PDB file of N, CA, C, O and CB in Angstrom:
ATOM      1  N   UNK A   1       6.787  -7.387  15.805  1.00  0.00           N
ATOM      2  CA  UNK A   1       5.889  -7.181  14.675  1.00  0.00           C
ATOM      3  C   UNK A   1       5.935  -8.433  13.801  1.00  0.00           C
ATOM      4  O   UNK A   1       7.003  -8.997  13.559  1.00  0.00           O
ATOM      5  CB  UNK A   1       6.284  -5.899  13.856  1.00  0.00           C
ATOM      6  N   UNK A   2       4.810  -8.840  13.352  1.00  0.00           N
ATOM      7  CA  UNK A   2       4.725 -10.048  12.539  1.00  0.00           C
ATOM      8  C   UNK A   2       5.412  -9.841  11.191  1.00  0.00           C
ATOM      9  O   UNK A   2       5.323  -8.775  10.582  1.00  0.00           O
ATOM     10  CB  UNK A   2       3.259 -10.453  12.333  1.00  0.00           C
ATOM     11  N   UNK A   3       6.092 -10.881  10.749  1.00  0.00           N
ATOM     12  CA  UNK A   3       6.811 -10.823   9.482  1.00  0.00           C
ATOM     13  C   UNK A   3       5.862 -10.520   8.324  1.00  0.00           C
ATOM     14  O   UNK A   3       6.222  -9.796   7.396  1.00  0.00           O
ATOM     15  CB  UNK A   3       7.548 -12.140   9.230  1.00  0.00           C
ATOM     16  N   UNK A   4       4.658 -11.072   8.379  1.00  0.00           N
ATOM     17  CA  UNK A   4       3.687 -10.892   7.298  1.00  0.00           C
ATOM     18  C   UNK A   4       3.294  -9.427   7.129  1.00  0.00           C
ATOM     19  O   UNK A   4       3.245  -8.929   6.004  1.00  0.00           O
ATOM     20  CB  UNK A   4       2.444 -11.734   7.563  1.00  0.00           C
ATOM     21  N   UNK A   5       3.018  -8.746   8.211  1.00  0.00           N
ATOM     22  CA  UNK A   5       2.585  -7.349   8.118  1.00  0.00           C
ATOM     23  C   UNK A   5       3.741  -6.478   7.637  1.00  0.00           C
ATOM     24  O   UNK A   5       3.532  -5.546   6.861  1.00  0.00           O
ATOM     25  CB  UNK A   5       2.059  -6.842   9.486  1.00  0.00           C
ATOM     26  N   UNK A   6       4.947  -6.771   8.087  1.00  0.00           N
ATOM     27  CA  UNK A   6       6.120  -6.028   7.625  1.00  0.00           C
ATOM     28  C   UNK A   6       6.317  -6.228   6.128  1.00  0.00           C
ATOM     29  O   UNK A   6       6.646  -5.279   5.417  1.00  0.00           O
ATOM     30  CB  UNK A   6       7.383  -6.467   8.394  1.00  0.00           C
ATOM     31  N   UNK A   7       6.121  -7.444   5.644  1.00  0.00           N
ATOM     32  CA  UNK A   7       6.222  -7.717   4.211  1.00  0.00           C
ATOM     33  C   UNK A   7       5.159  -6.953   3.427  1.00  0.00           C
ATOM     34  O   UNK A   7       5.417  -6.514   2.306  1.00  0.00           O
ATOM     35  CB  UNK A   7       6.091  -9.220   3.945  1.00  0.00           C
ATOM     36  N   UNK A   8       3.993  -6.792   3.989  1.00  0.00           N
ATOM     37  CA  UNK A   8       2.937  -6.008   3.328  1.00  0.00           C
ATOM     38  C   UNK A   8       3.337  -4.544   3.215  1.00  0.00           C
ATOM     39  O   UNK A   8       3.112  -3.913   2.182  1.00  0.00           O
ATOM     40  CB  UNK A   8       1.608  -6.131   4.096  1.00  0.00           C
ATOM     41  N   UNK A   9       3.929  -4.006   4.276  1.00  0.00           N
ATOM     42  CA  UNK A   9       4.380  -2.623   4.248  1.00  0.00           C
ATOM     43  C   UNK A   9       5.441  -2.437   3.166  1.00  0.00           C
ATOM     44  O   UNK A   9       5.404  -1.471   2.404  1.00  0.00           O
ATOM     45  CB  UNK A   9       4.932  -2.206   5.623  1.00  0.00           C
ATOM     46  N   UNK A  10       6.377  -3.367   3.111  1.00  0.00           N
ATOM     47  CA  UNK A  10       7.437  -3.292   2.108  1.00  0.00           C
ATOM     48  C   UNK A  10       6.843  -3.410   0.712  1.00  0.00           C
ATOM     49  O   UNK A  10       7.242  -2.684  -0.199  1.00  0.00           O
ATOM     50  CB  UNK A  10       8.490  -4.394   2.339  1.00  0.00           C
ATOM     51  N   UNK A  11       5.889  -4.324   0.542  1.00  0.00           N
ATOM     52  CA  UNK A  11       5.233  -4.483  -0.765  1.00  0.00           C
ATOM     53  C   UNK A  11       4.561  -3.174  -1.186  1.00  0.00           C
ATOM     54  O   UNK A  11       4.715  -2.747  -2.330  1.00  0.00           O
ATOM     55  CB  UNK A  11       4.187  -5.633  -0.716  1.00  0.00           C
ATOM     56  N   UNK A  12       3.827  -2.540  -0.289  1.00  0.00           N
ATOM     57  CA  UNK A  12       3.118  -1.309  -0.618  1.00  0.00           C
ATOM     58  C   UNK A  12       4.093  -0.190  -0.956  1.00  0.00           C
ATOM     59  O   UNK A  12       3.915   0.507  -1.955  1.00  0.00           O
ATOM     60  CB  UNK A  12       2.215  -0.887   0.540  1.00  0.00           C
ATOM     61  N   UNK A  13       5.116  -0.016  -0.139  1.00  0.00           N
ATOM     62  CA  UNK A  13       6.099   1.038  -0.404  1.00  0.00           C
ATOM     63  C   UNK A  13       6.786   0.796  -1.745  1.00  0.00           C
ATOM     64  O   UNK A  13       6.976   1.736  -2.518  1.00  0.00           O
ATOM     65  CB  UNK A  13       7.146   1.106   0.732  1.00  0.00           C
ATOM     66  N   UNK A  14       7.153  -0.429  -2.027  1.00  0.00           N
ATOM     67  CA  UNK A  14       7.808  -0.771  -3.284  1.00  0.00           C
ATOM     68  C   UNK A  14       6.875  -0.560  -4.475  1.00  0.00           C
ATOM     69  O   UNK A  14       7.305  -0.060  -5.515  1.00  0.00           O
ATOM     70  CB  UNK A  14       8.291  -2.216  -3.250  1.00  0.00           C
ATOM     71  N   UNK A  15       5.622  -0.930  -4.335  1.00  0.00           N
ATOM     72  CA  UNK A  15       4.641  -0.765  -5.409  1.00  0.00           C
ATOM     73  C   UNK A  15       4.467   0.702  -5.763  1.00  0.00           C
ATOM     74  O   UNK A  15       4.452   1.066  -6.939  1.00  0.00           O
ATOM     75  CB  UNK A  15       3.294  -1.371  -5.005  1.00  0.00           C
ATOM     76  N   UNK A  16       4.337   1.534  -4.756  1.00  0.00           N
ATOM     77  CA  UNK A  16       4.170   2.977  -4.994  1.00  0.00           C
ATOM     78  C   UNK A  16       5.449   3.564  -5.581  1.00  0.00           C
ATOM     79  O   UNK A  16       5.396   4.365  -6.514  1.00  0.00           O
ATOM     80  CB  UNK A  16       3.797   3.713  -3.679  1.00  0.00           C
ATOM     81  N   UNK A  17       6.587   3.169  -5.041  1.00  0.00           N
ATOM     82  CA  UNK A  17       7.866   3.685  -5.534  1.00  0.00           C
ATOM     83  C   UNK A  17       8.073   3.344  -7.007  1.00  0.00           C
ATOM     84  O   UNK A  17       8.444   4.210  -7.799  1.00  0.00           O
ATOM     85  CB  UNK A  17       9.020   3.123  -4.702  1.00  0.00           C
ATOM     86  N   UNK A  18       7.838   2.098  -7.373  1.00  0.00           N
ATOM     87  CA  UNK A  18       8.052   1.661  -8.756  1.00  0.00           C
ATOM     88  C   UNK A  18       7.106   2.369  -9.730  1.00  0.00           C
ATOM     89  O   UNK A  18       7.477   2.665 -10.866  1.00  0.00           O
ATOM     90  CB  UNK A  18       7.865   0.146  -8.863  1.00  0.00           C
ATOM     91  N   UNK A  19       5.890   2.633  -9.272  1.00  0.00           N
ATOM     92  CA  UNK A  19       4.894   3.262 -10.148  1.00  0.00           C
ATOM     93  C   UNK A  19       5.119   4.763 -10.296  1.00  0.00           C
ATOM     94  O   UNK A  19       4.774   5.345 -11.324  1.00  0.00           O
ATOM     95  CB  UNK A  19       3.494   3.009  -9.612  1.00  0.00           C
ATOM     96  N   UNK A  20       5.682   5.376  -9.296  1.00  0.00           N
ATOM     97  CA  UNK A  20       5.805   6.843  -9.312  1.00  0.00           C
ATOM     98  C   UNK A  20       4.486   7.453  -8.877  1.00  0.00           C
ATOM     99  O   UNK A  20       4.344   7.894  -7.736  1.00  0.00           O
ATOM    100  CB  UNK A  20       6.211   7.365 -10.727  1.00  0.00           C
ATOM    101  N   UNK A  21       3.533   7.479  -9.776  1.00  0.00           N
ATOM    102  CA  UNK A  21       2.168   7.887  -9.447  1.00  0.00           C
ATOM    103  C   UNK A  21       1.271   6.691  -9.688  1.00  0.00           C
ATOM    104  O   UNK A  21       1.370   6.017 -10.714  1.00  0.00           O
ATOM    105  CB  UNK A  21       1.706   9.129 -10.293  1.00  0.00           C
ATOM    106  N   UNK A  22       0.407   6.440  -8.743  1.00  0.00           N
ATOM    107  CA  UNK A  22      -0.476   5.285  -8.851  1.00  0.00           C
ATOM    108  C   UNK A  22      -1.755   5.583  -8.091  1.00  0.00           C
ATOM    109  O   UNK A  22      -1.718   6.196  -7.025  1.00  0.00           O
ATOM    110  CB  UNK A  22       0.207   3.997  -8.308  1.00  0.00           C
ATOM    111  N   UNK A  23      -2.870   5.158  -8.625  1.00  0.00           N
ATOM    112  CA  UNK A  23      -4.142   5.367  -7.941  1.00  0.00           C
ATOM    113  C   UNK A  23      -4.394   4.230  -6.961  1.00  0.00           C
ATOM    114  O   UNK A  23      -3.784   3.164  -7.046  1.00  0.00           O
ATOM    115  CB  UNK A  23      -5.300   5.474  -8.957  1.00  0.00           C
ATOM    116  N   UNK A  24      -5.285   4.475  -6.052  1.00  0.00           N
ATOM    117  CA  UNK A  24      -5.661   3.413  -5.112  1.00  0.00           C
ATOM    118  C   UNK A  24      -6.247   2.228  -5.871  1.00  0.00           C
ATOM    119  O   UNK A  24      -6.013   1.078  -5.499  1.00  0.00           O
ATOM    120  CB  UNK A  24      -6.677   3.938  -4.065  1.00  0.00           C
ATOM    121  N   UNK A  25      -6.999   2.494  -6.920  1.00  0.00           N
ATOM    122  CA  UNK A  25      -7.595   1.414  -7.709  1.00  0.00           C
ATOM    123  C   UNK A  25      -6.517   0.544  -8.343  1.00  0.00           C
ATOM    124  O   UNK A  25      -6.651  -0.679  -8.395  1.00  0.00           O
ATOM    125  CB  UNK A  25      -8.516   1.986  -8.795  1.00  0.00           C
ATOM    126  N   UNK A  26      -5.446   1.175  -8.825  1.00  0.00           N
ATOM    127  CA  UNK A  26      -4.339   0.415  -9.403  1.00  0.00           C
ATOM    128  C   UNK A  26      -3.601  -0.386  -8.333  1.00  0.00           C
ATOM    129  O   UNK A  26      -3.198  -1.525  -8.570  1.00  0.00           O
ATOM    130  CB  UNK A  26      -3.364   1.355 -10.120  1.00  0.00           C
ATOM    131  N   UNK A  27      -3.428   0.211  -7.162  1.00  0.00           N
ATOM    132  CA  UNK A  27      -2.811  -0.516  -6.048  1.00  0.00           C
ATOM    133  C   UNK A  27      -3.669  -1.725  -5.705  1.00  0.00           C
ATOM    134  O   UNK A  27      -3.147  -2.818  -5.487  1.00  0.00           O
ATOM    135  CB  UNK A  27      -2.636   0.405  -4.803  1.00  0.00           C
ATOM    136  N   UNK A  28      -4.966  -1.535  -5.657  1.00  0.00           N
ATOM    137  CA  UNK A  28      -5.864  -2.631  -5.316  1.00  0.00           C
ATOM    138  C   UNK A  28      -5.776  -3.761  -6.346  1.00  0.00           C
ATOM    139  O   UNK A  28      -5.785  -4.936  -5.980  1.00  0.00           O
ATOM    140  CB  UNK A  28      -7.305  -2.120  -5.212  1.00  0.00           C
ATOM    141  N   UNK A  29      -5.692  -3.409  -7.630  1.00  0.00           N
ATOM    142  CA  UNK A  29      -5.565  -4.443  -8.671  1.00  0.00           C
ATOM    143  C   UNK A  29      -4.287  -5.248  -8.465  1.00  0.00           C
ATOM    144  O   UNK A  29      -4.289  -6.472  -8.589  1.00  0.00           O
ATOM    145  CB  UNK A  29      -5.572  -3.804 -10.086  1.00  0.00           C
ATOM    146  N   UNK A  30      -3.202  -4.557  -8.150  1.00  0.00           N
ATOM    147  CA  UNK A  30      -1.939  -5.257  -7.892  1.00  0.00           C
ATOM    148  C   UNK A  30      -2.050  -6.097  -6.619  1.00  0.00           C
ATOM    149  O   UNK A  30      -1.528  -7.210  -6.556  1.00  0.00           O
ATOM    150  CB  UNK A  30      -0.767  -4.247  -7.771  1.00  0.00           C
ATOM    151  N   UNK A  31      -2.724  -5.566  -5.620  1.00  0.00           N
ATOM    152  CA  UNK A  31      -2.937  -6.261  -4.361  1.00  0.00           C
ATOM    153  C   UNK A  31      -3.659  -7.589  -4.590  1.00  0.00           C
ATOM    154  O   UNK A  31      -3.313  -8.605  -3.986  1.00  0.00           O
ATOM    155  CB  UNK A  31      -3.735  -5.378  -3.393  1.00  0.00           C
ATOM    156  N   UNK A  32      -4.653  -7.572  -5.455  1.00  0.00           N
ATOM    157  CA  UNK A  32      -5.431  -8.784  -5.723  1.00  0.00           C
ATOM    158  C   UNK A  32      -4.584  -9.891  -6.345  1.00  0.00           C
ATOM    159  O   UNK A  32      -4.978 -11.057  -6.328  1.00  0.00           O
ATOM    160  CB  UNK A  32      -6.597  -8.459  -6.637  1.00  0.00           C
ATOM    161  N   UNK A  33      -3.424  -9.533  -6.895  1.00  0.00           N
ATOM    162  CA  UNK A  33      -2.510 -10.524  -7.474  1.00  0.00           C
ATOM    163  C   UNK A  33      -1.523 -11.097  -6.466  1.00  0.00           C
ATOM    164  O   UNK A  33      -0.690 -11.932  -6.820  1.00  0.00           O
ATOM    165  CB  UNK A  33      -1.749  -9.907  -8.612  1.00  0.00           C
ATOM    166  N   UNK A  34      -1.610 -10.655  -5.207  1.00  0.00           N
ATOM    167  CA  UNK A  34      -0.718 -11.182  -4.173  1.00  0.00           C
ATOM    168  C   UNK A  34      -1.404 -12.304  -3.414  1.00  0.00           C
ATOM    169  O   UNK A  34      -2.631 -12.411  -3.409  1.00  0.00           O
ATOM    170  CB  UNK A  34      -0.283 -10.067  -3.202  1.00  0.00           C
ATOM    171  N   UNK A  35      -0.597 -13.138  -2.774  1.00  0.00           N
ATOM    172  CA  UNK A  35      -1.151 -14.209  -1.935  1.00  0.00           C
ATOM    173  C   UNK A  35      -1.841 -13.646  -0.701  1.00  0.00           C
ATOM    174  O   UNK A  35      -2.764 -14.263  -0.170  1.00  0.00           O
ATOM    175  CB  UNK A  35      -0.049 -15.183  -1.513  1.00  0.00           C
ATOM    176  N   UNK A  36      -1.400 -12.479  -0.243  1.00  0.00           N
ATOM    177  CA  UNK A  36      -1.971 -11.889   0.970  1.00  0.00           C
ATOM    178  C   UNK A  36      -3.432 -11.501   0.795  1.00  0.00           C
ATOM    179  O   UNK A  36      -4.196 -11.503   1.760  1.00  0.00           O
ATOM    180  CB  UNK A  36      -1.171 -10.673   1.382  1.00  0.00           C
ATOM    181  N   UNK A  37      -3.821 -11.168  -0.426  1.00  0.00           N
ATOM    182  CA  UNK A  37      -5.184 -10.670  -0.642  1.00  0.00           C
ATOM    183  C   UNK A  37      -6.254 -11.732  -0.434  1.00  0.00           C
ATOM    184  O   UNK A  37      -7.392 -11.423  -0.080  1.00  0.00           O
ATOM    185  CB  UNK A  37      -5.306 -10.112  -2.032  1.00  0.00           C
ATOM    186  N   UNK A  38      -5.876 -12.988  -0.658  1.00  0.00           N
ATOM    187  CA  UNK A  38      -6.853 -14.083  -0.586  1.00  0.00           C
ATOM    188  C   UNK A  38      -8.074 -13.773  -1.444  1.00  0.00           C
ATOM    189  O   UNK A  38      -9.190 -14.184  -1.127  1.00  0.00           O
ATOM    190  CB  UNK A  38      -7.282 -14.334   0.873  1.00  0.00           C
ATOM    191  N   UNK A  39      -7.843 -13.029  -2.556  1.00  0.00           N
ATOM    192  CA  UNK A  39      -8.922 -12.697  -3.479  1.00  0.00           C
ATOM    193  C   UNK A  39      -9.834 -11.577  -3.021  1.00  0.00           C
ATOM    194  O   UNK A  39     -10.877 -11.338  -3.630  1.00  0.00           O
ATOM    195  CB  UNK A  39      -9.734 -13.893  -3.724  1.00  0.00           C
ATOM    196  N   UNK A  40      -9.453 -10.882  -1.946  1.00  0.00           N
ATOM    197  CA  UNK A  40     -10.291  -9.807  -1.401  1.00  0.00           C
ATOM    198  C   UNK A  40      -9.633  -8.459  -1.651  1.00  0.00           C
ATOM    199  O   UNK A  40      -8.409  -8.333  -1.601  1.00  0.00           O
ATOM    200  CB  UNK A  40     -10.538 -10.011   0.114  1.00  0.00           C
ATOM    201  N   UNK A  41     -10.460  -7.453  -1.920  1.00  0.00           N
ATOM    202  CA  UNK A  41      -9.966  -6.091  -2.121  1.00  0.00           C
ATOM    203  C   UNK A  41      -9.214  -5.595  -0.892  1.00  0.00           C
ATOM    204  O   UNK A  41      -9.441  -6.053   0.228  1.00  0.00           O
ATOM    205  CB  UNK A  41     -11.124  -5.145  -2.445  1.00  0.00           C
ATOM    206  N   UNK A  42      -8.317  -4.651  -1.131  1.00  0.00           N
ATOM    207  CA  UNK A  42      -7.621  -3.971  -0.043  1.00  0.00           C
ATOM    208  C   UNK A  42      -8.536  -2.869   0.469  1.00  0.00           C
ATOM    209  O   UNK A  42      -8.825  -1.921  -0.260  1.00  0.00           O
ATOM    210  CB  UNK A  42      -6.236  -3.393  -0.511  1.00  0.00           C
ATOM    211  N   UNK A  43      -8.995  -2.977   1.710  1.00  0.00           N
ATOM    212  CA  UNK A  43      -9.865  -1.915   2.232  1.00  0.00           C
ATOM    213  C   UNK A  43      -9.114  -0.579   2.295  1.00  0.00           C
ATOM    214  O   UNK A  43      -7.931  -0.538   2.634  1.00  0.00           O
ATOM    215  CB  UNK A  43     -10.397  -2.295   3.638  1.00  0.00           C
ATOM    216  N   UNK A  44      -9.800   0.486   1.971  1.00  0.00           N
ATOM    217  CA  UNK A  44      -9.185   1.814   1.984  1.00  0.00           C
ATOM    218  C   UNK A  44      -8.623   2.136   3.364  1.00  0.00           C
ATOM    219  O   UNK A  44      -7.544   2.717   3.474  1.00  0.00           O
ATOM    220  CB  UNK A  44     -10.206   2.886   1.564  1.00  0.00           C
ATOM    221  N   UNK A  45      -9.330   1.770   4.392  1.00  0.00           N
ATOM    222  CA  UNK A  45      -8.859   2.033   5.755  1.00  0.00           C
ATOM    223  C   UNK A  45      -7.546   1.287   6.026  1.00  0.00           C
ATOM    224  O   UNK A  45      -6.643   1.835   6.658  1.00  0.00           O
ATOM    225  CB  UNK A  45      -9.937   1.618   6.788  1.00  0.00           C
ATOM    226  N   UNK A  46      -7.439   0.057   5.558  1.00  0.00           N
ATOM    227  CA  UNK A  46      -6.206  -0.718   5.720  1.00  0.00           C
ATOM    228  C   UNK A  46      -5.066  -0.053   4.963  1.00  0.00           C
ATOM    229  O   UNK A  46      -3.945   0.027   5.465  1.00  0.00           O
ATOM    230  CB  UNK A  46      -6.400  -2.170   5.230  1.00  0.00           C
ATOM    231  N   UNK A  47      -5.350   0.425   3.752  1.00  0.00           N
ATOM    232  CA  UNK A  47      -4.339   1.137   2.981  1.00  0.00           C
ATOM    233  C   UNK A  47      -3.801   2.322   3.786  1.00  0.00           C
ATOM    234  O   UNK A  47      -2.588   2.499   3.893  1.00  0.00           O
ATOM    235  CB  UNK A  47      -4.921   1.616   1.633  1.00  0.00           C
ATOM    236  N   UNK A  48      -4.688   3.122   4.345  1.00  0.00           N
ATOM    237  CA  UNK A  48      -4.251   4.293   5.108  1.00  0.00           C
ATOM    238  C   UNK A  48      -3.503   3.885   6.380  1.00  0.00           C
ATOM    239  O   UNK A  48      -2.541   4.548   6.767  1.00  0.00           O
ATOM    240  CB  UNK A  48      -5.457   5.170   5.469  1.00  0.00           C
ATOM    241  N   UNK A  49      -3.926   2.819   7.025  1.00  0.00           N
ATOM    242  CA  UNK A  49      -3.202   2.333   8.203  1.00  0.00           C
ATOM    243  C   UNK A  49      -1.795   1.876   7.819  1.00  0.00           C
ATOM    244  O   UNK A  49      -0.832   2.164   8.530  1.00  0.00           O
ATOM    245  CB  UNK A  49      -3.973   1.175   8.874  1.00  0.00           C
ATOM    246  N   UNK A  50      -1.676   1.171   6.705  1.00  0.00           N
ATOM    247  CA  UNK A  50      -0.365   0.729   6.225  1.00  0.00           C
ATOM    248  C   UNK A  50       0.491   1.933   5.844  1.00  0.00           C
ATOM    249  O   UNK A  50       1.679   1.985   6.162  1.00  0.00           O
ATOM    250  CB  UNK A  50      -0.517  -0.224   5.018  1.00  0.00           C
ATOM    251  N   UNK A  51      -0.112   2.889   5.169  1.00  0.00           N
ATOM    252  CA  UNK A  51       0.594   4.097   4.743  1.00  0.00           C
ATOM    253  C   UNK A  51       1.189   4.826   5.953  1.00  0.00           C
ATOM    254  O   UNK A  51       2.339   5.264   5.918  1.00  0.00           O
ATOM    255  CB  UNK A  51      -0.359   5.034   3.966  1.00  0.00           C
ATOM    256  N   UNK A  52       0.406   4.949   7.006  1.00  0.00           N
ATOM    257  CA  UNK A  52       0.884   5.626   8.222  1.00  0.00           C
ATOM    258  C   UNK A  52       1.981   4.824   8.908  1.00  0.00           C
ATOM    259  O   UNK A  52       2.954   5.393   9.403  1.00  0.00           O
ATOM    260  CB  UNK A  52      -0.276   5.859   9.197  1.00  0.00           C
ATOM    261  N   UNK A  53       1.827   3.509   8.938  1.00  0.00           N
ATOM    262  CA  UNK A  53       2.843   2.653   9.555  1.00  0.00           C
ATOM    263  C   UNK A  53       4.157   2.728   8.785  1.00  0.00           C
ATOM    264  O   UNK A  53       5.231   2.732   9.387  1.00  0.00           O
ATOM    265  CB  UNK A  53       2.351   1.197   9.622  1.00  0.00           C
ATOM    266  N   UNK A  54       4.080   2.787   7.459  1.00  0.00           N
ATOM    267  CA  UNK A  54       5.277   2.915   6.624  1.00  0.00           C
ATOM    268  C   UNK A  54       5.998   4.218   6.950  1.00  0.00           C
ATOM    269  O   UNK A  54       7.226   4.250   7.023  1.00  0.00           O
ATOM    270  CB  UNK A  54       4.909   2.860   5.118  1.00  0.00           C
ATOM    271  N   UNK A  55       5.246   5.276   7.142  1.00  0.00           N
ATOM    272  CA  UNK A  55       5.863   6.555   7.503  1.00  0.00           C
ATOM    273  C   UNK A  55       6.538   6.462   8.870  1.00  0.00           C
ATOM    274  O   UNK A  55       7.657   6.945   9.041  1.00  0.00           O
ATOM    275  CB  UNK A  55       4.812   7.681   7.505  1.00  0.00           C
ATOM    276  N   UNK A  56       5.874   5.853   9.832  1.00  0.00           N
ATOM    277  CA  UNK A  56       6.440   5.736  11.180  1.00  0.00           C
ATOM    278  C   UNK A  56       7.685   4.847  11.206  1.00  0.00           C
ATOM    279  O   UNK A  56       8.677   5.181  11.853  1.00  0.00           O
ATOM    280  CB  UNK A  56       5.392   5.181  12.140  1.00  0.00           C
ATOM    281  N   UNK A  57       7.629   3.719  10.502  1.00  0.00           N
ATOM    282  CA  UNK A  57       8.725   2.748  10.562  1.00  0.00           C
ATOM    283  C   UNK A  57       9.898   3.102   9.665  1.00  0.00           C
ATOM    284  O   UNK A  57      11.054   2.954  10.060  1.00  0.00           O
ATOM    285  CB  UNK A  57       8.218   1.390  10.191  1.00  0.00           C
ATOM    286  N   UNK A  58       9.603   3.570   8.457  1.00  0.00           N
ATOM    287  CA  UNK A  58      10.646   3.756   7.458  1.00  0.00           C
ATOM    288  C   UNK A  58      10.885   5.218   7.083  1.00  0.00           C
ATOM    289  O   UNK A  58      11.772   5.520   6.285  1.00  0.00           O
ATOM    290  CB  UNK A  58      10.298   2.984   6.232  1.00  0.00           C
ATOM    291  N   UNK A  59      10.104   6.110   7.652  1.00  0.00           N
ATOM    292  CA  UNK A  59      10.183   7.539   7.324  1.00  0.00           C
ATOM    293  C   UNK A  59       9.967   7.782   5.824  1.00  0.00           C
ATOM    294  O   UNK A  59      10.606   8.639   5.214  1.00  0.00           O
ATOM    295  CB  UNK A  59      11.548   8.109   7.758  1.00  0.00           C
ATOM    296  N   UNK A  60       9.043   6.995   5.253  1.00  0.00           N
ATOM    297  CA  UNK A  60       8.637   7.150   3.862  1.00  0.00           C
ATOM    298  C   UNK A  60       7.208   7.670   3.875  1.00  0.00           C
ATOM    299  O   UNK A  60       6.312   7.031   4.427  1.00  0.00           O
ATOM    300  CB  UNK A  60       8.756   5.796   3.059  1.00  0.00           C
ATOM    301  N   UNK A  61       7.000   8.826   3.270  1.00  0.00           N
ATOM    302  CA  UNK A  61       5.680   9.440   3.266  1.00  0.00           C
ATOM    303  C   UNK A  61       4.989   9.166   1.927  1.00  0.00           C
ATOM    304  O   UNK A  61       5.417   9.669   0.888  1.00  0.00           O
ATOM    305  CB  UNK A  61       5.784  10.964   3.530  1.00  0.00           C
ATOM    306  N   UNK A  62       3.936   8.381   1.958  1.00  0.00           N
ATOM    307  CA  UNK A  62       3.127   8.120   0.771  1.00  0.00           C
ATOM    308  C   UNK A  62       1.976   9.106   0.821  1.00  0.00           C
ATOM    309  O   UNK A  62       1.062   8.975   1.634  1.00  0.00           O
ATOM    310  CB  UNK A  62       2.615   6.620   0.710  1.00  0.00           C
ATOM    311  N   UNK A  63       2.031  10.093  -0.055  1.00  0.00           N
ATOM    312  CA  UNK A  63       1.017  11.135  -0.058  1.00  0.00           C
ATOM    313  C   UNK A  63      -0.106  10.790  -1.019  1.00  0.00           C
ATOM    314  O   UNK A  63       0.114  10.210  -2.082  1.00  0.00           O
ATOM    315  CB  UNK A  63       1.631  12.478  -0.426  1.00  0.00           C
ATOM    316  N   UNK A  64      -1.293  11.155  -0.627  1.00  0.00           N
ATOM    317  CA  UNK A  64      -2.465  10.969  -1.473  1.00  0.00           C
ATOM    318  C   UNK A  64      -2.796  12.303  -2.123  1.00  0.00           C
ATOM    319  O   UNK A  64      -2.963  13.314  -1.441  1.00  0.00           O
ATOM    320  CB  UNK A  64      -3.680  10.422  -0.654  1.00  0.00           C
ATOM    321  N   UNK A  65      -2.889  12.295  -3.432  1.00  0.00           N
ATOM    322  CA  UNK A  65      -3.212  13.498  -4.194  1.00  0.00           C
ATOM    323  C   UNK A  65      -4.679  13.412  -4.591  1.00  0.00           C
ATOM    324  O   UNK A  65      -5.031  12.724  -5.550  1.00  0.00           O
ATOM    325  CB  UNK A  65      -2.286  13.651  -5.456  1.00  0.00           C
ATOM    326  N   UNK A  66      -5.519  14.104  -3.861  1.00  0.00           N
ATOM    327  CA  UNK A  66      -6.972  14.054  -4.105  1.00  0.00           C
ATOM    328  C   UNK A  66      -7.393  14.951  -5.260  1.00  0.00           C
ATOM    329  O   UNK A  66      -8.545  14.903  -5.689  1.00  0.00           O
ATOM    330  CB  UNK A  66      -7.731  14.458  -2.849  1.00  0.00           C
ATOM    331  N   UNK A  67      -6.481  15.763  -5.765  1.00  0.00           N
ATOM    332  CA  UNK A  67      -6.839  16.730  -6.796  1.00  0.00           C
ATOM    333  C   UNK A  67      -6.578  16.223  -8.214  1.00  0.00           C
ATOM    334  O   UNK A  67      -7.237  16.661  -9.157  1.00  0.00           O
ATOM    335  CB  UNK A  67      -6.079  18.006  -6.573  1.00  0.00           C
ATOM    336  N   UNK A  68      -5.646  15.326  -8.368  1.00  0.00           N
ATOM    337  CA  UNK A  68      -5.301  14.817  -9.703  1.00  0.00           C
ATOM    338  C   UNK A  68      -5.760  13.365  -9.843  1.00  0.00           C
ATOM    339  O   UNK A  68      -4.939  12.451  -9.914  1.00  0.00           O
ATOM    340  CB  UNK A  68      -3.768  14.928  -9.958  1.00  0.00           C
ATOM    341  N   UNK A  69      -7.017  13.171  -9.879  1.00  0.00           N
ATOM    342  CA  UNK A  69      -7.554  11.814 -10.002  1.00  0.00           C
ATOM    343  C   UNK A  69      -7.732  11.420 -11.414  1.00  0.00           C
ATOM    344  O   UNK A  69      -8.176  10.306 -11.693  1.00  0.00           O
ATOM    345  CB  UNK A  69      -8.852  11.686  -9.290  1.00  0.00           C
TER     346      UNK A  69
END
């Protein structure tokens, strides 16, 4: 697995952990401040792919709460 993608997974897990509760929009704003973003938004599909990979690799479940927006 590429070091870059693993670092992205760690960044996402850490961002969610530190925030406690965070919206996708807030994650995207933080994402835009990283070098990985290259000034581009984090696609929702990529977020979900990363979220699933984090669960598979680290057994960390990032749940999406669609009811408390």
